[in-house]
C-alpha positions as CSV (number, residue, x, y, z in Angstrom):
1,M,71.9,-52.2,27.2
2,K,72.3,-53.0,23.6
3,F,70.7,-51.5,20.5
4,S,71.3,-51.3,16.7
5,V,70.5,-48.4,14.3
6,S,71.4,-47.1,10.9
7,S,74.5,-44.9,11.1
8,S,73.2,-42.3,8.7
9,D,69.7,-42.1,10.4
10,L,71.4,-41.6,13.8
11,L,73.8,-39.0,12.5
12,K,70.9,-37.0,11.0
13,Q,69.1,-36.9,14.4
14,L,72.4,-36.1,16.3
15,Q,73.1,-33.2,14.0
16,I,69.7,-31.7,14.7
17,A,70.0,-32.2,18.5
18,G,73.7,-31.2,18.5
19,G,72.9,-27.6,17.7
20,A,71.8,-27.1,21.3
21,I,75.3,-28.0,22.7
22,A,77.3,-25.0,23.7
23,S,81.0,-24.7,22.7
24,N,82.1,-24.0,26.3
25,P,79.4,-25.5,28.5
26,V,79.2,-24.7,32.2
27,L,79.0,-28.4,33.2
28,P,81.1,-31.2,31.5
29,I,78.0,-33.4,31.0
30,L,76.5,-30.7,28.8
31,E,79.1,-31.8,26.2
32,D,77.1,-35.1,25.9
33,F,74.0,-36.4,24.3
34,L,71.5,-38.1,26.6
35,F,70.5,-41.5,25.1
36,N,67.3,-42.9,26.5
37,I,66.0,-46.3,25.3
38,K,62.4,-47.3,25.9
39,G,61.1,-50.2,23.9
40,N,62.4,-49.8,20.4
41,Q,62.6,-46.0,20.6
42,L,65.8,-44.0,21.2
43,T,65.2,-40.5,22.6
44,I,68.2,-38.2,22.1
45,S,68.5,-35.0,24.2
46,A,70.9,-32.1,24.2
47,T,70.9,-28.8,26.1
48,D,72.9,-25.7,27.0
49,L,70.4,-25.1,29.9
50,E,68.8,-22.3,27.8
51,T,67.8,-24.2,24.7
52,S,67.2,-28.0,24.5
53,I,66.4,-30.2,21.6
54,V,64.9,-33.7,21.9
55,T,64.6,-36.0,18.9
56,R,63.4,-39.6,18.5
57,I,64.4,-42.5,16.3
58,E,63.4,-46.2,16.0
59,V,66.1,-48.7,16.9
60,T,66.3,-52.4,17.5
61,S,66.9,-52.8,21.2
62,D,67.2,-55.6,23.8
63,G,66.2,-53.5,26.9
64,D,65.6,-50.1,28.3
65,G,68.3,-47.8,29.7
66,T,69.9,-44.4,29.7
67,V,73.5,-43.1,29.2
68,A,75.2,-39.8,28.4
69,V,77.4,-40.1,25.3
70,P,80.2,-37.6,24.5
71,A,78.9,-35.7,21.5
72,K,82.0,-34.7,19.6
73,I,83.7,-38.1,19.3
74,L,80.4,-39.8,18.4
75,L,79.6,-37.2,15.7
76,D,83.1,-37.3,14.3
77,T,82.9,-41.2,14.1
78,L,79.6,-41.3,12.4
79,K,80.6,-38.7,9.8
80,E,83.4,-40.9,8.7
81,L,81.4,-44.1,8.5
82,P,79.5,-45.0,5.3
83,M,75.8,-45.8,5.8
84,Q,75.5,-49.1,7.6
85,P,73.8,-50.7,10.6
86,I,75.9,-50.1,13.8
87,T,75.4,-51.6,17.3
88,F,75.9,-49.9,20.6
89,L,76.7,-52.0,23.7
90,V,76.5,-50.0,27.0
91,N,78.0,-51.3,30.2
92,D,75.4,-50.6,32.9
93,E,78.0,-50.4,35.7
94,N,80.7,-48.1,34.4
95,Y,78.8,-46.6,31.3
96,G,81.5,-47.7,28.9
97,I,80.2,-47.7,25.3
98,E,81.3,-50.0,22.6
99,I,80.2,-49.3,19.0
100,T,80.5,-52.0,16.4
101,S,80.5,-51.3,12.7
102,A,81.3,-53.4,9.6
103,Y,84.8,-52.0,9.9
104,G,85.6,-52.7,13.6
105,K,85.0,-51.6,17.1
106,Y,85.2,-48.2,18.8
107,R,85.2,-47.7,22.6
108,L,84.4,-44.5,24.4
109,A,83.6,-43.5,28.0
110,G,80.0,-42.5,28.7
111,E,78.5,-41.0,31.8
112,N,75.6,-41.7,34.1
113,G,72.5,-40.5,32.3
114,Q,70.9,-39.7,35.7
115,D,73.3,-36.8,36.1
116,F,72.0,-35.1,32.9
117,P,70.0,-32.0,33.7
118,N,66.2,-32.3,33.5
119,I,64.7,-30.7,30.3
120,P,61.6,-28.6,31.0
121,V,58.3,-30.2,29.9
122,P,55.2,-28.3,28.9
123,D,53.4,-27.4,32.1
124,T,50.4,-25.0,32.4
125,V,50.9,-23.9,28.8
126,D,48.8,-22.2,26.1
127,T,49.1,-23.8,22.7
128,V,49.0,-22.5,19.1
129,K,48.9,-24.7,16.0
130,L,50.4,-23.5,12.7
131,S,52.2,-24.8,9.7
132,S,56.0,-25.4,9.9
133,D,56.3,-23.4,6.7
134,V,54.8,-20.3,8.3
135,I,57.3,-20.3,11.2
136,S,60.1,-21.0,8.8
137,Q,59.1,-18.0,6.7
138,A,58.7,-15.8,9.8
139,I,62.2,-16.7,11.0
140,S,63.8,-16.0,7.6
141,K,62.0,-12.7,7.3
142,T,62.8,-11.4,10.9
143,L,65.9,-12.9,12.3
144,F,68.4,-10.7,10.3
145,A,66.9,-7.6,12.0
146,T,67.5,-8.7,15.6
147,S,70.2,-6.9,17.6
148,N,73.5,-8.4,18.9
149,D,73.7,-5.9,21.7
150,E,73.6,-7.9,25.0
151,L,72.9,-4.6,26.9
152,R,69.5,-4.6,25.3
153,P,68.4,-8.2,25.7
154,A,64.8,-7.8,24.5
155,M,66.1,-6.8,21.1
156,T,68.3,-9.9,20.7
157,G,65.3,-12.0,20.1
158,V,62.1,-12.0,18.0
159,Y,58.9,-10.7,19.6
160,F,55.9,-13.0,19.2
161,Q,52.5,-11.4,19.5
162,V,49.7,-14.0,19.6
163,D,46.3,-12.5,19.1
164,F,43.7,-15.2,18.8
165,N,43.6,-15.9,15.0
166,K,46.8,-14.0,14.1
167,L,50.5,-14.1,15.0
168,T,52.8,-11.2,14.6
169,F,56.6,-11.5,14.6
170,V,58.7,-8.3,15.3
171,A,62.5,-7.9,15.2
172,T,64.5,-4.7,15.5
173,D,68.0,-3.5,16.3
174,A,67.0,0.2,16.5
175,H,68.3,0.8,13.0
176,K,65.9,-1.4,11.1
177,L,62.6,-3.1,12.0
178,V,60.6,-5.9,10.5
179,K,57.0,-6.7,11.4
180,Y,55.6,-9.9,9.8
181,T,51.9,-10.8,10.5
182,F,50.3,-14.2,9.6
183,K,46.6,-14.7,9.9
184,E,44.6,-17.9,10.1
185,I,46.2,-19.6,13.1
186,E,44.4,-21.6,15.8
187,S,44.7,-19.9,19.2
188,E,42.4,-19.3,22.2
189,V,44.7,-16.7,23.8
190,S,46.2,-13.3,23.3
191,T,49.7,-12.8,24.7
192,T,53.3,-11.8,23.9
193,F,56.8,-13.2,24.6
194,I,60.4,-12.9,23.2
195,V,62.2,-15.9,21.7
196,P,66.0,-15.9,21.6
197,K,67.8,-15.8,18.3
198,K,69.8,-19.0,18.9
199,A,66.7,-21.0,19.5
200,L,65.0,-19.7,16.3
201,N,68.1,-20.5,14.2
202,L,68.2,-24.0,15.5
203,L,64.4,-24.4,14.9
204,K,64.7,-23.2,11.3
205,N,67.5,-25.8,10.6
206,A,65.5,-28.6,12.3
207,L,62.1,-28.0,10.7
208,P,60.9,-30.4,8.1
209,S,59.1,-28.8,5.2
210,G,55.3,-29.1,5.5
211,G,53.5,-30.5,8.5
212,D,51.9,-28.9,11.5
213,L,53.9,-27.4,14.3
214,K,52.6,-27.1,17.9
215,L,53.8,-24.0,19.7
216,S,53.2,-24.0,23.5
217,F,54.3,-21.4,25.9
218,N,54.2,-20.4,29.6
219,K,55.8,-17.5,31.5
220,A,59.3,-19.1,31.3
221,N,59.6,-21.2,28.2
222,A,58.4,-21.8,24.6
223,F,58.0,-25.4,23.4
224,F,58.1,-26.2,19.6
225,S,56.9,-29.7,18.6
226,I,56.8,-31.3,15.2
227,D,57.0,-34.9,14.1
228,H,59.7,-36.6,16.2
229,I,61.4,-33.3,17.2
230,D,60.8,-31.2,20.3
231,M,62.6,-28.0,21.1
232,V,62.3,-25.9,24.3
233,C,63.9,-22.6,25.0
234,R,63.9,-20.2,27.9
235,L,62.2,-16.9,26.9
236,I,63.9,-13.6,27.2
237,D,62.7,-12.0,30.4
238,A,62.6,-8.3,29.3
239,R,60.2,-5.7,28.1
240,Y,60.0,-5.2,24.4
241,P,60.2,-1.6,23.1
242,D,56.9,-0.1,21.9
243,Y,57.7,-0.7,18.2
244,N,54.4,0.9,17.0
245,A,55.6,4.2,18.3
246,V,58.5,4.4,15.9
247,I,56.5,3.5,12.7
248,P,55.8,6.9,11.0
249,V,52.2,7.1,9.9
250,D,52.1,10.2,7.8
251,N,54.4,9.5,4.7
252,P,53.3,11.6,1.8
253,N,56.0,10.5,-0.6
254,L,55.6,7.2,-2.3
255,L,58.3,5.5,-4.4
256,T,57.5,2.3,-6.4
257,L,60.2,0.4,-8.4
258,S,61.5,-3.1,-9.3
259,R,62.9,-4.9,-6.3
260,S,65.7,-6.7,-8.1
261,D,66.8,-3.6,-10.1
262,F,67.0,-1.6,-6.9
263,Q,68.8,-4.4,-5.0
264,N,71.4,-4.9,-7.7
265,S,72.0,-1.2,-8.1
266,L,72.6,-0.9,-4.3
267,K,75.0,-3.8,-4.3
268,R,77.1,-2.1,-7.0
269,I,76.9,1.4,-5.5
270,A,77.7,0.1,-2.0
271,I,81.2,-0.9,-3.2
272,Y,82.0,2.8,-3.4
273,A,80.4,3.8,-0.1
274,N,82.2,4.7,3.1
275,K,82.9,1.4,4.8
276,T,81.9,2.7,8.2
277,T,78.5,4.1,7.4
278,N,77.7,2.2,4.2
279,Q,75.8,5.3,3.2
280,V,74.0,5.5,-0.1
281,I,72.1,8.6,-1.1
282,L,68.7,8.3,-2.8
283,N,67.7,11.4,-4.8
284,V,64.2,10.9,-6.1
285,N,61.9,13.0,-8.2
286,D,59.2,12.3,-10.7
287,G,59.9,9.2,-12.7
288,S,63.6,8.9,-11.7
289,L,65.7,7.6,-8.8
290,T,69.4,8.4,-8.6
291,V,71.4,6.2,-6.3
292,S,74.9,7.4,-5.4
293,A,77.6,6.9,-2.8
294,Q,81.1,8.4,-2.2
295,D,84.0,7.6,0.1
296,L,85.9,10.9,0.4
297,D,88.9,9.2,2.2
298,F,89.7,7.2,-1.0
299,S,88.1,9.6,-3.6
300,N,85.7,6.8,-4.7
301,E,82.2,7.6,-5.9
302,A,79.5,6.0,-8.0
303,T,76.1,7.0,-9.4
304,E,73.3,5.1,-11.1
305,Q,69.9,6.1,-12.3
306,L,66.8,3.9,-12.1
307,P,63.3,4.3,-13.6
308,C,60.6,4.5,-10.9
309,T,57.1,5.7,-10.1
310,Y,57.1,8.6,-7.6
311,E,54.3,10.6,-6.0
312,G,55.4,13.4,-3.8
313,D,57.9,16.3,-3.5
314,P,61.6,15.8,-4.7
315,L,63.6,14.2,-1.9
316,T,67.2,13.4,-1.0
317,I,67.7,10.9,1.8
318,G,70.6,8.7,3.0
319,F,70.4,5.0,4.1
320,N,72.7,2.3,5.1
321,A,73.0,0.2,1.9
322,K,73.7,-3.0,3.8
323,F,70.3,-2.7,5.6
324,L,68.4,-2.0,2.4
325,I,70.0,-5.0,0.6
326,E,69.1,-7.3,3.5
327,M,65.5,-6.1,3.5
328,L,65.1,-6.4,-0.2
329,N,66.5,-10.0,0.1
330,V,63.6,-11.2,2.2
331,L,60.8,-9.4,0.3
332,E,59.4,-11.7,-2.4
333,S,57.4,-9.2,-4.4
334,D,58.7,-8.2,-7.9
335,E,57.9,-4.6,-7.2
336,I,58.4,-2.8,-3.9
337,K,57.2,0.6,-2.5
338,M,58.9,2.9,-0.2
339,E,57.0,5.4,1.9
340,L,59.0,8.4,2.8
341,S,58.4,11.7,4.6
342,S,61.6,13.7,5.2
343,P,65.4,13.1,5.2
344,T,65.4,12.7,9.0
345,R,62.5,10.2,9.4
346,A,62.4,6.5,8.9
347,G,61.5,5.0,5.5
348,I,59.0,2.2,5.2
349,L,59.5,-0.6,2.8
350,L,56.5,-2.7,1.6
351,P,55.9,-5.3,-1.1
352,V,53.5,-4.2,-3.8
353,E,51.9,-7.7,-4.0
354,E,51.1,-9.3,-0.6
355,T,50.5,-13.0,-0.2
356,E,47.0,-13.7,1.1
357,G,46.8,-14.0,4.9
358,E,50.3,-12.4,5.3
359,E,51.5,-8.8,5.9
360,I,55.0,-7.5,6.1
361,L,56.3,-4.1,6.9
362,M,60.0,-3.0,7.1
363,L,61.3,0.2,8.5
364,V,64.8,1.6,8.1
365,M,66.3,4.6,9.8
366,P,68.0,7.2,7.6
367,V,71.8,7.9,7.8
368,M,72.0,11.7,8.3
369,L,73.3,13.5,5.2
370,S,76.5,15.4,5.8
371,N,76.6,18.9,4.3
């Protein structure tokens, strides 16, 4: 089997697929890319048995065939080659691979492509069509709020709620929660599933801007397909917590202020906060917000005052500055509003201006004030 391809085009596709390769795979062949030539199309597959990426590229080929190629040595070689046509010659008997460039020849040992694990294909699936920009936005707005706690597997992924013409994404780690809803999708079903964090990270990096994405799913897997890239991931088999139950509905105190002013103030004040709790204290009354923090162990403290609009009773409440800064980072509105009720109940963060067809709600649990 012999084929020629542009080194830079191949490298680009390998870097997309390579994200699915685990650093310590359970089987040696999982350290490889599977190359499959049919006609003049090279299909590249990589998997860690949980997440798989398949990408396609046009090549000039003299026949069909399949071979497993060691990923690391191939990637390292292509990164050091300037852009040029390169030729692969594969020995069909011992799977030896010879790469020829303008500079010379490189030999490496491949493996039998038939030993590569089968990648799941969409079977008895439901399908939703949406723009790749929507899913990219949703991942950016929710992924930071997922949990790293392996003992609570459901919370280590993003919860997808497909409801005919709308799609809701939810992420929480029990300290913060993000709910992002996008309307105007095409779907004939209503269902829910949990997509792992790693898969969404890889998807975000692989997504081209613009274009339509096809999202298919069954009980076991989710399939994402756009242009020449397919990704499949095993869904998290766990029950997602009832997130609606933790969103407080009666919040009589409403604080409105500039997003960037609030975020910059928090960044400065957080420098003086206790490094374990990152606690900042918001003291709010009519027309004025005081942001303060102190670290008693080192006698550090800081206070700033910000103009705001406030409706409600004077309130003092503590939050983790790191969480607030992360949330303000993904809100795009110039002004934000916080709905608050008491120092022991969650605060809700909302943009003042919503993009049409989208809704975002963020919730942050308070840090208890020490007397």
